[in-house]
Structure formats: C-alpha cells, structure tokens
N, C-alpha and C positions, 0 to 999 in steps of 0.2 A: 484584469489584464489578460487579454486573449491574443495569441500570436496570429500572424496573417493566414495561417492554415486553419484557424478555428480552434486551436487547443489552448487550454488554460494551464500555465505553469503551476506545478504542484509538487509536494514532497510526500513520500510514503515512509512509514516507520514500522520496522519489525523490531519489537522490543523482546529480548530473549533473557530468560533466567539462566543462572549458571548450569542448570541441568539440561538446557537446550529447548525447553518448552517456551512457547511464544505467547505474548499478550494478544487476546482476542476479545473484542468488545462489541456489545449490541448497541445499535443506534437508538437514540431516544425516540420513543413513540413509533418504533418500527420493529419488524422482526428480523431485519438484516444485521448480520455480524460482519465485522471487517477489522483491518488494521487501522491505527490512527493515520490520518492523512489530511492534507489541507493545502489551500492555495498560497502561492507566494505573493508578497507585496512587491511593488515595482522597485523598492529600494533595498531588497533583501537578497542575500546569496542563498543558495539551497541550504547550507548549514545553518544560517541564521533563521530561515523559515522553519527548518526542522526543529530547532530548539524552542521556537515560539509555539509551534503546533504541539510539540511534546508537552509543554507546560499547560497549554489551553485544554488539551484533551485527556491528559493523564495526571496533571498536577506535578509531574517530575521536573526537576531542575537539572542543568548540565552536570552538576556534581553527583547526581544519582545514576548517571549512565556513562558508558564508554563507547565511543564509535569504533566498531569493528570493521566496517566496510561500507561501500556505497556502489551503486551501479555507475558505470563509467559515463553514462549520458542519459538522455531522455528515453523513457519507455512510455509508449502511447497506448491509450485505449479510447475507443469511441463510445459515446453514450448511446443508449437505445433511442430510436426515433421518438418515442413517447416522452423522453426527457429533454429533448432539444427545444429550447424556447426560441422559436423563429421570429417572434415579435420584438426581440431585443435589438438594440442598435448594433452590437457585435454578437454574432451568433456563435455560441460555443458548441462544438460538435464532440468534444472529448477533453481528456486531460493528458498532459505530458508530465511525467514524473521522474524525479530522481529519488531512488529508494535507499534508505539507510538501515543497516543492521546495528542495533545498539544492545550492549550487554547491561543489564541492571546490576549496578554495584551498590546502590543504596538499599535500604530496607523496603519490603513490600508495603509497609504501612505509610510510605510516602506517596503511594498511588492514591489520587483523589480525582474522581470524575466530576466534582463540582468546583473546580478551580476557577471557573468563569460563571457569569450570570446565565449563560446559555450553553449548558453542557451538550456535548456531541453524543455521549454514551450514557447509558443508565445501568449497565451491568458489564462485568468482565470476568474472564477466566483464563487459565493457562492451558494451551493445547499443544499437541505434537507439532513439530516444525512444518510438516507437509499437510496437516489437517485443513488449513484454509483453502487449498486448491480445489477441494470438492464442496466447500461450504460457503464460499463467498458468492454473491450474486453472479449469475452467468456471464454478464458482459464484462466483469473484471477478472475472470479466470485466466485469460491469456496473459494479462499484465502481471498477475500474481505468480503465474508459472515462470515467467521470465525473470521477475525480481527475485523470487526464492531460489530459482536455479542459479542465478549469479551469486547470491549471498550465501548459499549453502557452504561453499568452500571456506569462507570466513568463519562461519559457525562451527564447522567441523574442526577447524584448526584450534578452536578454544574448548569445545565440549566433546569432541571425538565423533567417530562415525556410528557408534551405537546410539547416541542421542539424536544425531541427524544422519540417518541412513540415506543411501541413494534413493531418489524419487522413484516410485513404482514404474513410471513411464521409462526411466532410464534403465530399469531392469527388464524391460520388454513385456510388462504386464499390460493388459488391455486398458484402454481409456474408455470409460463409460459415459463421459460427458458428451453433450451434443456436438456434432461436427460444426465447424465454422462455415458460414455462408459467405460468398464473395460480397464485398461491399461496393456500392455504386461510387463512382468518382465524386470528389468534392469540388465545388466551385468550377466545374467545367474541366477539371484536370483529367488527363487520360489515365485509364486504368492500367496497372502494371500487369504484364502477362508473364 
C-alpha cells in the first residue's frame, strides 16, 4: 500500500528497558542496525500493525510491553535514489511512519528474533536512548531524530532525565553528521521555499 505521494505507511518501534536503554538490532545478512519497523496492512490501525511487527521482529506479545507514547502523526523519510524501484507499478519513494515508545514489562528471555520463518534481525543489544541517531543509516537519521525527540519526554517521565538526558543537539553541541541536501520535487510538485 503506497499513498498518492509515494510513501508507504509504516510503524516504528522504540522498545525501552526500565533503565532507559533501547533495543537495537542488526538486519539479517547486512551490517545495518535499526529499530524494529514495518509496513501496515490496509486493514490495520497503526497500533495493530505495531503489535504485529513487534511479534514478527522481536517475538514479544502485547502483554510483554506497555505503550508509553506515540508520535502524533506521520513522520516521513525518503529512500535514497539507489533504493527506489522505478519499474514497480506504484513507485515508493519513502516511508511515512507512526512511531511508538514501548516499555518492556516482560522478561528479556521473551525476546526471540526467530518468531517467523523469515527473521528481520540476527543480533540485538541494548543501547543508550540517543545512540541510534548517529548509528542508523544516513537516510533514516532525520526521522529517527524527530521520533526520538518526540518520544523522549515520555521516556523521561518513566526513567528520569539521567537515563534519557537532553539530546546533545538540544544542548548546543555540534552535529557532525552530513548536512541535508535539498531534494528535488516529486511528481512535478513545486519545491517548498
């Protein structure tokens, strides 16, 4: 399912332990690490899709987690040009996501990366809340910053500001990631100025 602007509806999941560290997983047969995420089916709400993806990618069930918060609407990111399949009937240029912050309330031994026949991940670890901002693939960094920036207040309300300190960018520290280049308009739309 791709919307008229070329974005695929999707959910993203930030799974947090009681100490504020978050679940970070390596994609199968790749060196890339990311949060669990996945596409929505046409008959699903974002919450339903989140629970399905949570089980498929981590083996966890709804009783193993508590929803702490969600982004208020869609957060979008564009795929790099090399990843866009122009020969498809509907061309997907990126993802639009609703992000959820979940607290793990079950035991860690409930985590299973092999809950499906085609696992998404082959390894996982717990990392500091802001760690993913500098370690996810470059084209997802903006959406990760927006998602974590929104969800941080929910996390702090549960684990405190020592476990989830202000983002270094909020403290005025330099950003060493590459600057964003302007994107060309999509489907003949006018560029925003």
